[in-house]
C-alpha positions as CSV (number, residue, x, y, z in Angstrom):
1,M,91.3,105.8,80.9
2,E,90.7,102.2,79.8
3,S,88.3,99.9,81.7
4,A,89.9,97.1,83.7
5,I,87.4,94.8,82.0
6,P,88.5,93.8,78.7
7,E,85.7,94.3,75.9
8,H,85.2,90.6,75.3
9,L,84.0,90.2,78.7
10,R,81.8,93.0,79.3
11,R,78.1,92.5,79.8
12,T,74.8,94.5,80.1
13,R,75.3,95.6,83.7
14,T,72.3,94.3,86.2
15,R,74.6,95.3,89.6
16,Q,75.6,98.7,90.4
17,T,79.2,99.9,90.7
18,R,80.7,102.0,93.2
19,I,82.6,104.3,90.8
20,S,81.1,108.1,90.6
21,S,80.7,109.8,87.4
22,S,83.4,112.4,88.4
23,H,85.9,110.0,89.5
24,R,89.4,110.8,88.1
25,P,91.8,108.2,89.3
26,L,95.4,109.5,90.5
27,G,97.2,106.1,90.4
28,R,99.0,104.6,87.7
29,G,97.7,101.1,88.2
30,V,97.5,99.0,85.0
31,V,95.5,95.2,84.6
32,P,97.1,92.6,82.8
33,R,95.7,91.7,79.8
34,F,95.3,88.2,78.7
35,D,94.5,87.0,74.7
36,D,90.8,87.1,73.9
37,A,90.7,83.5,73.7
38,Q,92.4,82.7,77.2
39,T,89.5,80.7,79.0
40,H,90.9,80.4,82.7
41,V,94.2,80.4,84.4
42,C,95.7,78.3,87.1
43,T,97.2,79.7,90.4
44,A,98.5,77.2,92.6
45,Y,100.3,77.0,95.8
46,L,102.3,74.3,96.7
47,G,104.2,74.0,100.1
48,I,106.0,71.8,102.5
49,Q,106.2,72.3,106.4
50,H,108.5,71.1,108.9
51,R,108.2,71.7,113.0
52,H,111.7,71.4,114.4
53,G,115.3,72.8,113.8
54,A,117.1,72.0,110.4
55,W,114.9,70.3,107.6
56,P,115.5,66.5,106.9
57,Q,117.1,65.4,104.0
58,A,114.1,64.1,103.0
59,A,112.4,67.2,102.8
60,D,115.3,68.6,100.9
61,E,115.0,66.1,98.1
62,A,111.4,66.2,98.1
63,W,111.5,70.1,97.2
64,R,114.2,69.3,94.7
65,W,112.1,67.0,93.0
66,L,109.3,69.6,93.1
67,L,111.6,72.4,91.6
68,D,112.8,70.2,88.7
69,S,109.8,68.4,87.9
70,L,108.5,72.1,87.3
71,R,111.2,73.1,85.4
72,A,111.0,70.3,83.1
73,D,108.2,71.7,81.4
74,G,110.3,74.3,79.5
75,G,109.3,77.2,81.3
76,A,105.5,76.8,80.9
77,F,105.1,78.2,84.3
78,T,105.7,81.3,86.3
79,I,106.9,80.4,89.6
80,D,107.7,82.4,92.9
81,S,109.7,80.5,95.6
82,A,109.0,81.9,99.1
83,V,109.2,81.2,102.7
84,F,107.4,81.9,106.1
85,V,106.7,80.6,109.3
86,D,103.1,80.2,110.9
87,R,101.6,80.7,114.2
88,T,102.2,77.6,115.5
89,G,106.0,77.9,114.5
90,H,106.0,75.4,111.6
91,G,108.5,76.8,108.8
92,H,107.4,76.6,105.3
93,R,108.7,76.6,101.8
94,L,106.0,77.8,99.3
95,L,105.8,78.0,95.6
96,A,103.4,80.2,94.0
97,C,102.8,78.6,90.5
98,Y,101.1,80.1,87.6
99,S,100.1,79.2,84.2
100,A,97.7,79.4,81.5
101,G,95.0,77.1,80.2
102,E,95.5,73.5,81.0
103,V,99.3,73.4,81.3
104,F,99.4,73.0,85.0
105,D,96.4,70.2,85.3
106,R,98.4,68.3,82.7
107,W,101.6,68.2,84.9
108,W,99.1,67.4,88.0
109,R,98.0,64.2,86.3
110,R,101.0,63.5,84.9
111,T,103.8,63.9,87.7
112,G,102.8,66.8,90.0
113,H,99.9,64.6,92.0
114,R,102.7,62.5,93.5
115,W,103.5,65.8,95.6
116,T,100.4,64.7,98.4
117,A,99.7,61.3,96.7
118,D,103.1,59.8,98.1
119,A,102.6,59.0,102.1
120,H,105.8,57.7,102.3
121,S,108.4,59.7,100.9
122,T,108.4,62.9,103.4
123,P,107.1,61.2,106.7
124,Q,108.3,63.6,109.0
125,V,107.3,66.8,107.1
126,G,103.6,68.0,106.2
127,R,102.9,68.7,102.3
128,F,99.9,70.5,100.5
129,A,98.7,71.8,97.4
130,E,96.0,74.6,97.1
131,I,95.2,75.1,93.7
132,F,92.7,77.6,91.8
133,R,91.6,77.5,88.4
134,P,89.7,80.5,87.8
135,T,87.8,81.5,84.2
136,M,88.6,85.1,83.7
137,D,85.4,86.4,84.8
138,R,86.6,85.5,88.0
139,L,89.6,87.1,88.7
140,E,91.4,90.7,88.8
141,A,94.9,92.0,89.1
142,I,96.4,95.4,89.3
143,A,99.9,96.5,89.6
144,E,102.1,99.7,89.9
145,G,106.0,99.8,89.6
146,A,108.7,98.8,87.1
147,V,108.5,94.8,87.9
148,W,105.6,92.8,87.0
149,H,104.4,89.9,89.2
150,G,102.0,86.9,89.6
151,L,99.1,87.1,86.9
152,T,100.6,90.3,85.4
153,R,103.9,88.6,84.7
154,L,101.9,85.6,83.5
155,A,100.0,87.7,81.1
156,G,103.1,89.1,79.7
157,R,100.9,92.3,78.5
158,V,99.1,95.1,80.5
159,S,96.7,98.0,79.9
160,G,97.4,101.5,80.5
161,P,96.4,103.1,83.5
162,V,92.4,102.0,84.3
163,Q,89.5,103.8,85.6
164,E,88.6,101.4,88.6
165,Q,91.2,102.4,91.1
166,G,91.6,104.8,93.9
167,Y,88.2,104.0,95.3
168,W,86.5,101.7,97.9
169,G,84.7,99.2,95.7
170,A,87.3,99.1,92.9
171,M,88.4,95.8,93.5
172,R,85.0,94.4,93.0
173,D,84.1,96.7,89.9
174,R,87.5,94.9,88.1
175,L,85.8,91.5,88.1
176,A,84.1,91.0,85.2
177,L,81.4,88.6,86.8
178,S,80.4,91.3,89.2
179,Q,78.7,93.1,86.3
180,T,75.7,90.4,86.7
181,D,76.9,88.6,90.0
182,A,76.9,89.3,94.0
183,M,79.4,86.6,94.1
184,A,77.9,85.3,97.6
185,P,79.2,82.4,99.0
186,E,77.3,79.1,98.3
187,G,77.7,75.5,100.1
188,E,79.6,74.3,102.9
189,F,83.4,73.0,103.4
190,K,83.8,69.0,102.8
191,C,86.4,67.1,103.6
192,W,87.5,63.6,103.2
193,V,90.5,61.9,105.4
194,E,92.3,59.2,103.7
195,G,95.1,58.1,106.3
196,S,97.5,60.9,106.6
197,L,95.7,62.9,103.6
198,I,92.9,65.0,103.8
199,R,91.1,66.6,100.7
200,V,88.8,69.4,100.7
201,R,86.2,70.7,98.3
202,P,85.3,74.6,99.6
203,P,82.1,76.6,99.1
204,S,81.7,78.6,95.8
205,N,82.9,82.0,95.9
206,L,85.6,82.1,98.5
207,C,88.0,85.1,97.9
208,L,91.5,84.5,97.2
209,M,93.7,87.8,97.5
210,R,97.4,87.9,97.2
211,T,99.1,91.1,97.6
212,G,102.6,91.7,97.0
213,Q,105.6,94.5,97.8
214,D,108.8,94.8,95.8
215,W,111.4,97.3,97.1
216,S,114.3,95.6,95.1
217,Q,114.7,98.6,92.6
218,G,114.9,101.2,94.6
219,G,117.7,103.5,95.9
220,A,119.1,103.1,99.5
221,Q,117.1,106.0,100.7
222,E,113.7,104.4,99.1
223,R,114.6,101.1,100.6
224,Q,115.2,102.6,104.1
225,S,112.0,104.4,104.1
226,Y,110.4,101.2,103.1
227,L,111.8,99.2,105.8
228,A,111.2,102.0,108.4
229,H,107.7,102.7,107.5
230,I,105.8,100.6,105.1
231,E,107.0,96.7,106.1
232,P,106.5,97.2,109.8
233,T,102.8,98.3,109.1
234,M,102.3,95.8,106.6
235,K,103.7,92.9,109.1
236,A,101.8,94.2,112.0
237,S,98.3,93.8,109.6
238,M,99.1,90.4,108.4
239,D,100.1,89.1,112.0
240,L,96.6,90.3,113.1
241,L,94.8,88.3,110.1
242,D,96.9,85.3,111.4
243,A,96.0,85.7,115.1
244,S,92.5,87.1,114.5
245,G,91.5,86.3,110.9
246,P,88.5,84.3,111.5
247,N,86.7,87.1,113.4
248,L,87.2,89.2,110.7
249,G,86.0,86.7,107.9
250,C,89.6,85.6,106.9
251,L,90.1,81.9,107.0
252,C,93.8,81.9,106.2
253,N,96.6,84.2,105.8
254,R,100.3,84.0,105.2
255,Y,103.3,86.6,105.0
256,A,105.8,85.2,103.1
257,W,109.2,86.3,102.0
258,V,110.3,85.6,98.3
259,L,113.5,83.8,97.5
260,G,115.9,84.9,95.0
261,E,117.7,82.2,92.5
262,E,120.4,81.6,95.1
263,G,117.7,80.8,97.9
264,R,118.3,83.7,99.9
265,T,115.5,85.9,100.8
266,R,115.2,89.4,98.5
267,S,113.6,92.8,99.0
268,E,110.2,91.5,98.3
269,T,107.0,90.1,100.1
270,F,103.6,89.0,99.8
271,G,100.6,88.2,101.8
272,M,98.4,85.3,100.7
273,S,95.0,84.9,102.4
274,V,91.7,83.6,101.8
275,W,88.6,85.0,102.9
276,R,85.0,83.7,103.5
277,S,83.5,86.0,101.0
278,L,84.6,89.0,98.8
279,E,82.6,91.0,100.9
280,H,84.4,90.0,104.2
281,L,87.6,90.9,102.4
282,E,86.3,94.7,101.1
283,R,84.7,95.3,104.9
284,W,88.5,94.4,106.3
285,A,90.0,96.9,103.7
286,E,87.8,99.5,103.9
287,V,87.3,100.3,107.7
288,H,90.0,98.0,109.5
289,Y,93.0,100.6,110.9
290,S,95.4,97.6,110.1
291,H,94.9,97.6,106.6
292,L,94.1,101.4,106.6
293,A,97.6,101.9,108.4
294,S,99.2,99.9,105.5
295,Y,97.6,101.6,102.6
296,L,98.0,105.1,103.6
297,G,101.8,104.1,104.3
298,A,102.0,103.3,100.4
299,V,100.1,106.7,99.8
300,R,102.7,108.6,101.5
301,H,105.6,106.8,100.1
302,A,104.2,107.4,96.5
303,Q,104.1,111.1,97.3
304,Q,107.4,111.2,98.9
305,F,109.1,109.8,96.1
306,G,107.0,111.2,93.4
307,D,108.0,109.5,89.9
308,D,111.7,108.8,91.2
309,A,109.8,105.8,93.5
310,A,111.1,102.4,92.2
311,F,108.8,100.7,95.0
312,S,106.5,97.9,93.0
313,R,103.0,96.9,94.2
314,Y,100.3,94.6,93.1
315,H,97.2,92.7,94.5
316,E,95.2,89.9,92.7
317,V,92.0,88.5,93.7
318,I,90.1,85.4,92.5
319,V,86.7,84.3,93.7
320,P,86.3,80.7,92.4
321,A,83.4,78.5,92.0
322,A,83.6,75.3,94.4
323,D,84.7,73.0,91.1
324,Q,87.7,75.3,90.1
325,V,89.4,74.4,93.4
326,T,91.5,71.6,94.5
327,L,93.0,71.2,98.1
328,E,94.9,68.8,99.6
329,Y,96.9,68.4,102.6
330,R,99.5,65.4,103.4
331,N,100.8,65.1,107.0
332,C,100.0,68.7,107.5
333,H,99.0,69.8,111.6
334,E,95.2,70.9,111.7
335,E,96.3,74.8,111.5
336,T,97.7,74.6,107.8
337,G,96.0,76.4,105.1
338,L,92.0,76.0,105.0
339,L,92.0,72.8,107.1
340,P,90.6,74.8,110.3
341,A,87.7,76.1,108.1
342,A,86.9,72.6,106.6
343,L,87.5,70.6,109.9
344,A,85.3,72.7,112.1
345,G,82.7,72.6,108.9
346,S,82.6,68.9,109.0
347,R,82.5,68.1,112.4
348,P,79.5,67.7,114.5
349,P,78.4,70.5,116.8
350,A,79.6,70.1,120.7
351,E,76.6,68.8,122.5
């Protein structure tokens, strides 16, 4: 089996892995293989929020402008469009946008910055941009199934099944930086308020995770099984993180339904969360009942359908340095994204 870490990113390891010498993974997970010359990628979450009733016309126009602007770059971006409702009742439209190298930054400097820079275009709604530009040693992704998503789709090429899967700690072991660095949090949140715009600088080594499920390719029995057994436990896990995440080290969590070309939800969801550290994410994944229920549900699904399973799943983790992150929130309520953590960190303690 291959190593998840490509040869050009391998270093003399100074930190212990959690894989045992006798480990023989049963999973079929593969990882994206980017060109060796690739230095970094960009993952951006661009969103719009609205509280009451139908979306105003100005919001629809702003959303169309965003989509048209990205598409004008000739397909240089891999984009997922999704919707979700947060715990305050605000509806959201969300774009998960992937690109290689400087592609996104060129678009952002030329055009995209208007998404949060213009205070007057959509005064009734909130808009935000959460942009992550990790170097290749600060990201990992693993996927199973017939359909590629996110970083795997961006790479366009995958490994064979990798050794670092099927044991607690594999997520960290797939990160090239983990060979020599503990990736512990460094620094504090800082924020700058400019009218209705809040800019946030996070600590280094926050942990961004996206985990997704796609059951669109399955037959009727498999789709029914997914909706009856896996989706409810997944939603319960996401709801718990949304409500109690800060106590577990989860600073932000969203559970979104992906939209098809026609604008209707398709048989695909993803959770997107930001954690105080990779260690906090590992602790939750390994011991918390909510994640274990989802994990075991996926294992049982694979056992039930075997080689006939068409269910695709993936996850990706990014542990960026502070200067690899841009966070901007315009007209957004204070529970949006990383604003709660940032604003709490910037306020003086109560007397």
